[in-house]
N, C-alpha and C positions, 0 to 999 in steps of 0.2 A: 738595566739588564733584565731580560726575560727569565722568569723562573717558573718551575712547575711545583705546585703545592702537593705534598704527599698526605696520605691519610693520617699519619702520626703528627702532622703539623710542621714537619721539617720542610725546608725548601731545597729543591734540587737545582743546582746550577746547570746550564746547558751542557750537554754531553761533549766531552773533549775527545777528539780523535787524535791519537798519538801517531806522529809521522816519522820521527827519527829519535834516536837516543845517543847519548854520549856520556862517558864517565868523566867526572871532574873530581878534583881533590884540593885540599889545603895542607898545611903543615901537620894538622892533627886529625883530618877526616877525609873520607872518600865517599862520593855519592853519585847517583845517576840522574841526569837531567833529560827532559824530553821536549821535543818541539811538538806543540799541540795546536789543533785548530778546532774552533767551536763556532756555531752560528748563534749569535746573541739576540738577533731580531730578524724580521723578515728580509731586510736588505743589508744587514751588517754582520760581519764575521770578526772573530778575534783570533790572532795568532800570537803565541807566546811561548816562553820557556817555562816548563812545568816540572814539578817534582812531587813525589809522594810525601805527604805531610809527616814530619817527625814530631811526635809528642815528647813529653818529658821522659826522664829515665824510668825504667820499669821499677827500679828500687825506690823511687820517690812516689810513683803512682799506685803501685800495688801494695796492699798491707803486707807487712812482714810475715804474718802467719799464713799468707796465701801464696807466697813466692815460690815455695818448693813442694814437690810431691813427697810421698813416703820414701821414695828411693833417693831423695836428695837432689832430684833434677829440677832445674828452673822451669816454672810453668808460665808459658807465654799465653796471654788471653787470646781467644779467637776474635773477639770484637772489643771495641772501646768507643764509647760515646756514639754508637750507631754506625761505626765504620769497621770494616774487616781489617784485622791486624795482619800485615804481610810478613812481619818478623821483627828482629831487632837490628837496627842500624847502629853501626859502630859498637856492636856488642851489648848495648844497653838501652837505646832509645826505641820506643814503640813506633814503628812505621806503619801507617794505615794506607788504605786505598784511596784516600781523599787527595785529589790533585790540587795543588796550590801554585799560584804564580804571582809574582810582583813585577814581572818584566814582560809586557805585551803591548800590542797596538791593535786598534780597531780599524776596520776598513770596509769599503763597499766594493761592488763589482768593478766600478771604474777606477778604483784606487788600489788595484792589486800590486802595483809597483811599490806601494807603501809596505806591503807584506814582504815583498822580496828584499826591500832595503833593510827592513828589520832583521831578516835572516842574515844579511850580509854583515850588519853592524854587530850582531850577536854571535858571529862566528859559525852559524849553522851552514852557511853556503860553502864553508871550507871542507865539509865532510864529503867523502867520495860518493855517498848515496844521496846527496842533496837533491839533484835533479829528479830522482825517482820519488823522493818524499814530497817535493813541491808539486809534482804532477797531481797529487791528491787535492792540493789547494786549488789549482786551476780547474780541475774537473768538478769540484764542489761549487766553486764560485761562478764559473762560466760553463755550465753544462751543455750549452748549445754550440760551443766553439769546437770545430772539428780538430782532430788530432794533428792534422797537417799544418795547423796554425799555431800549435804549441811550440814554443822555443825549445822545450825539453826534447821534442821529437826531431829537431833539426839534424839532418844527416842520418836519421834512423829509419828503418823500413816502415813505410806506411802505404797501404793499398786503399784505393777509393773507387767505389762503384755505385751506379744507380741500381735500384732494386724495385721490384713490384710491377707485375703486369697489369694489375687492377688500378685504374686511374684514381680510385677513391683511397688507395693505400699505396703510395709510392714515395720515394725519397732517395736519400743518399746515405751510404754507410762507409765507415773506414775501419781498417784493421791495422793496428800498430804493434811493433815489437820493440820493447825497451830492454836492452841487454847490458849487464855489467859483468865483471869478472866472476861474481858469485851467484847471480841469479838471472832469470829471464822473466819478464812480465809481458803478457799479451793483453792488449787493450782493444776494446771495441767501442765504436761510436756510431750512432745513427741519428738522423734528424728528428726522430720521434722521442727517443729516451735519453740522449746525451752520451757522455763518455763514462767508461767504467773499466777497471782492471778486472778481467774475467778469469785469467789463469796466471798462477805464479809457479815457476819451476825453479827449484833450489839449486840451479847450476847454470853455467853458460852452455847453451845448447847448439846443436848442429841443425841443418835443415830438416832432417828426418824427424827429430824430436819436436820441432815446431809444427811440422805437418801433422804428426800424430796428435799433438795437443789441440790443434785447431779442428782437425777432422772429427775428433771425439766430442767436441763441445757442441752444445745445442743453443748457444747464446750469441751466434754470429749472424752473418747476413743470410737472407733467404736465397733466392736465385741470383747468382753473381752474373752481371752482364759484362762478359769479357770484352765486348766491343767498346764499352765506356770505361773500362778499367784503366786507372792511372796509378803509376807506381813512383815512389820516391825512396831513395836510400837503399835500393835493392836492385839487382840486375834482372834482366828480362826473364831468364830461365827460372831462377828461384822464385821470382814474383808470380809467374804463371802457375807453378806447382802449388804455391801457397794459396793462390786464388782458387784453384780447384778444390783444395781442402776446405776453404772457407765457404764454398757453395753449399746450398741447403740440400742438394741431391746426394743420396748415399753413393750413387754410381760415380759421381765426380770425386767424392771423398776417397772412395776405394782406389780409383786410378791414381790419385795424387799420392796416396800412401805407397803404392807399388812403384811409382816413378821415383820416389825419394830413395829407393833401395839401389838405384843405378848410379854409376859415376856421373858427375855433372856433364862431362862431354857427351855422354850418350843421351842424356835428357835434352841437352841443347839441340842435338840432331832431330830428336823426336818432335820437339816443339818449334823447330826453326821455320823459316819462311817456306821451305818445301816439305815441312813436316805435317803432322796431323792437326786437324782442327779441333776445337773444343767439343764439337758434336761427335767427331770420331772417337775422341778420348772418353767421353761420357758413355758411348755405346760399348767401348772396350771394358770400362769399369763395370757397367751393368752386367755384361756377360760373365766377367770374372766373379762378381758378387753372387750371381745366380748359381754358378758352379760351386762356389765355396759353401753356400747354404745347402745345396744338394748333397755335398760330400761331408758336411758337418765340420768345415774348416773355418776357424776364426782368422780374419786378416792379420791379427796380432801374431799368429803362429808362423806367418811367412817371413822368413829372415833373408831370403835370397831369391832374386829373379834373374834368370840367365839373360845375357845381352842378346838382343834379337839379331838374326842374320841380316836383316834389312830394317829400314825404319818406316815401312808402310804399315797399314792397319792390320793386315793379316799376320805379319811377323811379330808385331808388338803384342797382339792378342794371343798368339801362340806362346810367347814367352811367359806372359802373365798367367794364362790358364795352366800351362805346364807347371808353374810354381805351385799353384793350388793343388794339382794332382799329385805332385811330389810330396807335399805335406800330408795329404790324405793317405798316400801309400805308406809313408813312414809311420803314421799313427796306427795303421792296420798291423804293420809288422810289430810295433811296440805292444799293441794289445794282444796279439797272438803269443808273443814271448811272455807277457805278463800272465796270461791264462795258463800257459805251460808251466810256469814257475809255481803257481799256486794250486795246480791240479791235485797234488797229493793231499792238500788240506781242504779241498772243496766240500767233501762230505761232512767233515767236522764243523766247518763254518756254517753249513746249512743246518746242521743239527742244533748248534748253539743259537743261531738267530731264530729258528722256528720255535725253540723252547722259550726264548725270551719273549716272543710275540704272542705265545699261546695265552689266551685269556685276557689279553690287553684290549681295551676298547678302541675301536677305530675312530679316527678323527672325522669330522664332517665339515665340508667347505660351505659356509653360509651362503645361501642364495644360488649356489651352483647345482645343488641337488645330487651330489655324489660324495661317497666316502673316500677317505685316504688312509694309507697304512698308519698304524699306531706310531707315535713318536718314539724315536730311538733305534728303530730297526736298521735304517740306512746307515746311521752313524756307527752302530755296532759292527755291521758287515764291513764297512770301510776300515775300521780299526783292526779287525781280525785279519783282513786281507793284507793290509800294509805290514802288519806285524809279521805275518807268516812269510811274506816276500823278503822282508829285510833280515829276518833272523833264521829263516829256513826251519822254523818250528812254530807251534801254536803257543799262545800265552796260556797261563794257568792261574788259578787262585782268584782272589778278589782284585779287580782292576777298576780304574776310573776311566770312563770313555767320554771323550769330548764330543759335543754336538757338532756336526758338520753342516756346512752351508747347504748341502744337497738335501738335508732333512726338511720335510715340509713344515713350515712355520717353526723351525727349530728354536728352542729357547737358548739362551746363552749358558755357558758353563759346561758342566759334565754330569754324568750319572754313574752310579756304582753298580757293578754286576759281579756275581760269583760264577766264574766260568766253569769251575769244577762241577757245580750243581747243574748248570745248564747243559754241560756236555753229556749228562746222563740221559738227556732227551725228555 
């Protein structure tokens, strides 16, 4: 077995990737076992049942005069013999982070059936999440194998497309969706870098959630060639919307996210044989995105798109741009209402913030050649504004102000201010 020698002379076994876990018990004890995978040589892997090592009883290992603190509480050591102590198993045995196994098999790429047989014989294949766990084995051992050839993806959504206009960089890519009752995994594969789970959502999701997750990712295909697109395990309409979200162009991602807000029967008509082409949809997405940027609307803020009167390019574009304008108008109304609510406190807020910033050094943005406001001013203004809106009065006395994300290079945590003193100007 290959090992790596550390500076302190200890040898580190190959890293074990834990795939699945299950609780086991006997008449006198309960523990957790893990299915783990490690690469032990250039062409050989090991799959086995692992557990965290239990040492002896803390009462036998730790001297009696070191067992308890001054309050009489049991003192569990942080480390033992170079390993982190995770806690006490069965209330007395030191459990470390050292993974140990006496039940494993070694296999090569061509012997992956041996790994699967081991899982079957050891009861791991009986777990509901087994297919999801074994996906990691296949992707590690056979990185060049497309998702569409994984038995674990049989009957599950897989999109496949060619990519790359440059002959020197072209190939094929696949997007797969592995869904269980409790979570959803999105996998990406391409002929250059192999397969990888790139997004995990801790729930079973609908099309809109999938589209959002894919559209926001930067680890999927480049330009999706819809003419070469092949789909398995998903119907034509859902597959095309997901493919648009998968595309590298923001315009395509935008129109996919807006399409996913419509009922499926509407989307089917838009994308049907007499519907719009991918070029038409990308143009609609581009115009909607430009308008959203101009009106300072985030696509995430759009929760509803009116059903178009017809399913031509003009009507679909109108519905989507109207949705952008509606959000922008709502934001303007909310901002106006907000300003009206805090108007009675505006002068006091300005006095306190001005006093706080007086004399504080300005920040300097390295390499950019300009100064920025002193740290804390933005956070203090937000704190005062939100307090006044919520409570219909200003805060007083000494308060702790949390740093906000809007603060330039804001540190974590908070800072203390005396509002009574600052209010004097």
